[in-house]
N, C-alpha and C positions, 0 to 999 in steps of 0.2 A: 760440491766438494765436499765440504765439512761436515755436511750431512751424511756423506758418505762413508766417508771416517769415523763417524762415533755408530750408523750403524754396523761399521764392520768391528768398532771395539765390540759392541752389545753381543754383537754373534761371537764372535771370541771367547767374550767372556761368557756364554751359555752354554757353548762348547764345552769351555775349560772347565765350566760345573759339572755340566752330565759328565764329564768322564772322570771327574772326581768322584762324584759320587757310585759313576760303576766302578772304576777300582780301589773304591774304600774297603768294600768287603769282599775282598780277594788277597787284602794285606795277612803274611802268615804270621801267625799265632802261636804259640802252645796249645798242645793239647790238655794241658793238665786241668787245666777248668773245667774241661767236660769228663774227664772222667773224676774231679771230685763231686759231680752234680749227677754223674751216670750214680754212682754209692749213696750220696746221700737221695736223688732221687728211688731208688730200688730198694735202700733199708726202708723208709719213710712207706713204701706201698706195701711190703711184707708187715710191718708192724702193724699197718689196718688191715690185714688180712689176718692175720691172728684176732684183732679184737674184733673183726664180725663173726669169728669161730668161739670166741670166749665170751661176749655176751648171746649166743644162738640167735643174732640179727638176721642171716640166712635162712633159717627156719620163719620167724618172726614177719619176715618183708616179703618174703621170696616164694615160700611153699606152702604157709598159712592161707594168705590169701585167695578170694575166688575171683578176688576183679583187682584190676589195675589202671592207674590213672596213665593213660599214655602220654605223652607230648602230640601235638598236634605233628603228623606224618608218620610216625613212627608206631601205629597201632600196632603195625607186625613184629614189633620188637617184644615178645614175651619169654619170662623165664622158663628153664627145661621141666621137662615132666618129673613128677615124684621127687626124691632126692639128688636127681644130679647138680641140682645146682652146689650142693656142699662139694660134687667135684668139680663144678665151673670155678669155686669159687678156690679148691686145691691146688689149679691150674694156674691161677693168677697169683699164686703166694709163691709157686716154682718159677714163674716167671719173673717175676718181684726179686727172686735169690737170683738168677740169671742175669739179672741188668745190672745187677749190683756187682757180681762177683766178673760181667762181661764174658759171659758163655755161651754160646750161640745167641750172641745178642741180636743179631737184625729178628730173626724168626722170633728170640723173645718177647723182643719190643714190638713187633706187630701182631704178636697174640695178645699181649698183654692189651696194647691201645684198643683192640678187637672188645674181648672180655672186657675189658672195666667199663667200657660205651655202652654195651648189652648193658651189666648192672644200673648203671646210671640214666639211661633211658626208659627203664620198665614201668616208672614207675615215680609221678610226678611227684608224692608224697614225700620222698627220698630225697627232693631237689638240694641240693646242697651249690654254692657258687666254686668253691673249692674243690667239689668233685669234679664241676664242669672245666676249671683249670689244669686240674690233672691230666685227663682227658686229652686236652689241649696240649698239653708238657708233653703226653705219651706218643700224640702224632708226632712230633718235634723230634721223638726222641729217635724214631724210626730213621729218620732222616740222617739225626749226627752221629759221626764217627766217633763215639766215645769209647767203643769197643779196640779201636787200633792204639791203643797205649793202655800199659798198666792193666791189663785183662786176664782172661786166660782164654778169651781165642788169642791172643798173642801169643801164650804157652803153646799152646795146638799148631799154632800157625804162625808161627816168626816172622815171615814174607810181608805179612799184613800190616806190623808195626810202623808207626809214621813219629816224628818228634813234632812236628808243626801242621797246621793246614789252615785255610781259610778262614777268616773274624767272621765271617758272615753265620757261621753255626754258631758261636757265642754269643753276637748280638740280637740273634733271631730269639734265640730263650731269654736273655737280660729282657730284650721290647714284651715276648710275651709275660713275663714276671711284672714288667714296669705299667703293664695296662691295669689289669685291676686295682694297683694304687692309684693311679691318676682319675680312670674314668672314675673309681669308685666316692675319689672326692669331691670330682663335678656333681656326682650324685645325689652327695650331701645339701649341695646347695640350696636348700628346698625349704621353705617355711618351716616343717614340724622342728627340724634336723636346727634349726635355727635360734628356735625356741626351745630347746634342749630337751625335746619331745624326739621318740621313746626312750631316750636316758634315762629321764629323770625316774622314770616309772622300773626302771632297770636294777638304777642303783639303789633303789629305796628298798627291793629286794635281798642287798647285800651288806645289810650291816654289818653283819658278821666279821667282814674283810677284815683279816690282819691289817694291825696297825693303822690303816686309812677307813676301816670300817665307819667310825663314829661321825667321820665327815663328808661321806657319803650322802644324808639328807643333810648337807648344807644349803642354801638357795644357792650358791655358785656352782657347787659342785657339777649340776648336769651340765652347764654352758663350760664348763674348764674341759669334762670328757667332749662331750660335742667337736668346739673348735678345735681342741687340739687334736683330736680325730681328723676332722678336715685340715687344716694347716698341714699333719701328719702326711697323708696319704697325698694331698697337692704336691708336698716338696721332696718328698723321702727320695725319689727318682733325680732328681737335678740334683741335690747333693749327694745320691751315692756315685753318682756320674765326675763330680767335681774332687778332686785328687785330694785338695786342702783340704775338704769336709768328710770324706768317705768311710774313715775311720768313727768319728763321732757318730756319723749319719747312721752305720750300721750297730753302732751301738745302744741309740735308739730306736731303731729297730727291735733291736733284740729284746728291748726293756717293752716296750708299746707289743709286741705279740706275746712275752710273758704275763705282761697284766690281762690281756686281753683274755691268755690260756685259764688265766682264775676267775674271770668274773663271769666269762660265759662261756658255755658249751658249746665249743666248735673243732670239737676233736683233733684230726692232725693238721689245721691249716697253719695253726701259730707254728709250729714245726718246722712244716713246710716251708711257709717262707722265710722263715731266720736262714733257712739254708741255704733257698733261690738267691736270698738277697746279696750273698756272700759272692757268686758270679761277678758282682759289680768291682769287686778288686781284678788287680792288675792278673793277664797270664801267670809271669811267672813270680807269681807271690805263690801260685799252690806246686810248683816244680817241686818243694819238698814232700807234700801230700802223696804228688803223682809216686816220687823214688821210694816212699814206705810202702805203698801199695804193691808198688812192683817187688819191691823186698819181701813184703810175704807173702804173695802168690809165687815167687819163684825168684830163687836166685839167677836161673841163667838170664833173666830178663836185662838186656841193657839199654842206659837211654841213647835214641836215635836221632838223625838232623833229618831223616827223610821226610817228606812234605805231600803235603795233598795240593794237585796244584790242577787248575782248571783250562781248557782251551777256549777261546776268546768265541767260541758261541756257543758253551755250555756255561761261558758267565753270562750272557744276555738273556738267554731263557731263566736262569737261575733269578736272575735282578728283577724280570716282568712276573715270574711268578710271586719272588717275594712280596712285590707290589702290589699285589692282589689281593693275597692274604692279608696283608697286613691293612690292606683298607677295608675288609671284611671285619677284622677283629675291632677296629673303632669306629666303624658304622653300626655292627649288628644292635652294639648295646647302646646306641642311640635313637633307634626303632620308635621307642614307646614315645617320643616328640609327633608321631604320626598319628597316636591316638587320641581321643578326646579325657581331658577328668584327669583325676589325678592319679599316675599309674602305679601307688602304693595301694587305691582303692582298689581300680579295677583289674590290676594286676595285668593290662592290656603291654606286654612290651617289657614286662616286669623281670622273667628269666633271661638269664646268657646277658645281663646288660652290666652286671658289678654293681647290682642296690643290694649293699652290704649291711644290715643292722638297720634298717631306715624303717622301718614298722614293725608296728607293737598291735595284732588284732583279735579281736575277743572275740566272738559272737555263736549262736548256733541255728540252727535252718533244719527246719519243719520240711519234710516231702509230703504232699496232699497228692492220693492217688483220685481220681474221679472217674468212675464208668458211669458213660452217660447212657448205659442199655439198662440199668435199673436204677440208675440216679446216686448210688452210693458212695460215698468218700470216706477216708480213713489216712489220718496221717501214718507214715512207713518208721516200722522198726528196723533204724539203721544197723542195728546189731547183726541183722539175719545174713545183711550181706556184706557190711567191711568191718575193717581191723578196725581197733582202736585208734591207730593212728591218724587212716584214712578218717575216720570220725571226726577228730581234735581237728584234721586241718583242709576239708572240706567247707564248713562254714563259710571261710571268709575267702575262698578262692572259686568267683562266677565257672571257669572251665572247668574246674572239677566237678560243683552243681548240675552245669549243664550234661557233662557225659555219664553222671548218674540218672540223672532222669531217661537219659538215653539207653540204658544200662536196663535200670530197670522196667523200661518198657519190653524187653526183650523178655524178661526172665517175666513177666506175666500175661505175655502171651503163650509160654511155655507153661503155664498154669491153669491156661485157659481161658484170661480174659481178652476179650475182642481189643476195638481203638479206645483205649484210656486217654486221659488228659491229666498232667503230675505236673502241678505247678509247686513254685519255693517259696518258703514265708519265711525271712531272714531278718535276724538282726543282727548288728554287728558292731563295733567299735573299731575306730582306729587311732591310734596314739592317742587313748585319752578322752576320747570328742564323745558325744552320747551315742546310745546305739540309734542307729537308722536301716533302714533297708537296704539291702545289696542289692537284690536281684527283686523286677520289678512281680510280683504275686498273682497279679491277674494276665501274665504271658503262660500258654500251657510250651514247657519246654520240649516234649515232643516233635513239638511242629519247629523246633529251631534247629536247623544245622550248623554244626561245626565249621568255624571259619576263622581266616587271619583276620575279615575287616573288624571294624569297631563295631561293640555291640550293644545295638540300641536297649536291651532286655536288664541292661545294670543299669543301676537307679545312680544318678550324679551324686558325688558327696554334697553334702547338704552346706558344709563350715567348708 
């Protein structure tokens, strides 16, 4: 009888917990934080597009190259022909502005996500963790009703305006922003980072940094920065979530990202994360911002208490979809544990894993072609095929070396050569170690198929 009562209590507890989990995401909160983030996201993306035009990166990265290091499974993603990439980026700029203003928001968010993700996937050479994050956030923005308050869409169609909506919209953005922080901290728990590398090498190049430059070569400096970054990444999200520490945590985040912006060339990332970190404040604290935006856009916009509500059936679907999505976001960055060796050396599972600023690799690779019919061998002049940025990135990335060898084989066939053999002779240093071979120079890479399986032709890191 007692066992039956205990079982019944446990069942009630599990049922109550499940009900709480299923109802919490649908508690009503003000849409003001979504308005804030819509303006921040659209504004920063517009700024980024303008930077591409200003620095002429569009031509350099997407028009001039004859060959692109595509991501596995995305060989079909290619730039537009001719100068149409300029039109592509102009479209991204327009979509960014429309997202910021909340004008034709839904279609603008969809087009921006597709267009930005295409740019992101064209060439691994240009991979940046924060571009991956932007692509994920852009995807989420498609489904977030950030245009249903304080937007030009509300001016055009007043009937779509709402005051509140389910909390899951806000929490999904918070979790997506929090994942790079926390998993980035987990990734820092490795031998190199804990011994102050590669931070030691980077700080040694920043002795002209204002005020603290002279201290950056002190023997403790790399440990202060390395362990400080580790603790920041692991602790910032819990501290932002706790009301008592939220303000101090946000100020710490602002300071952290401003220092990063000055020390390292990481583009929009510090500014993007400062804006995104503000999402952890309470929704009502954004109401003043929302009302100022409403006044700027149109004096006819009046605050409303109309809410977005979901049916029970839709709630169940949303919970299941969110569970699958978030599980993927947590497990995908951990896939590198399925591969042998040091991920910073092999690069297997490195991308899309929030391994930010963890490695400094220097090296070179000679690509050697042998024509069996004549017995002739020669070292390829990579300048004939690759742009300078591609030549800089390829030597320490095995997958890129393999892709180039396959591309080169096709090019040589077009020049009249038959079955050629192509090998790579590489010398690479990881985080200050002595240079060593990255790729087995005895392997004919034209006979190696590109795969997601562990690559036996990558030479293990000696140390």
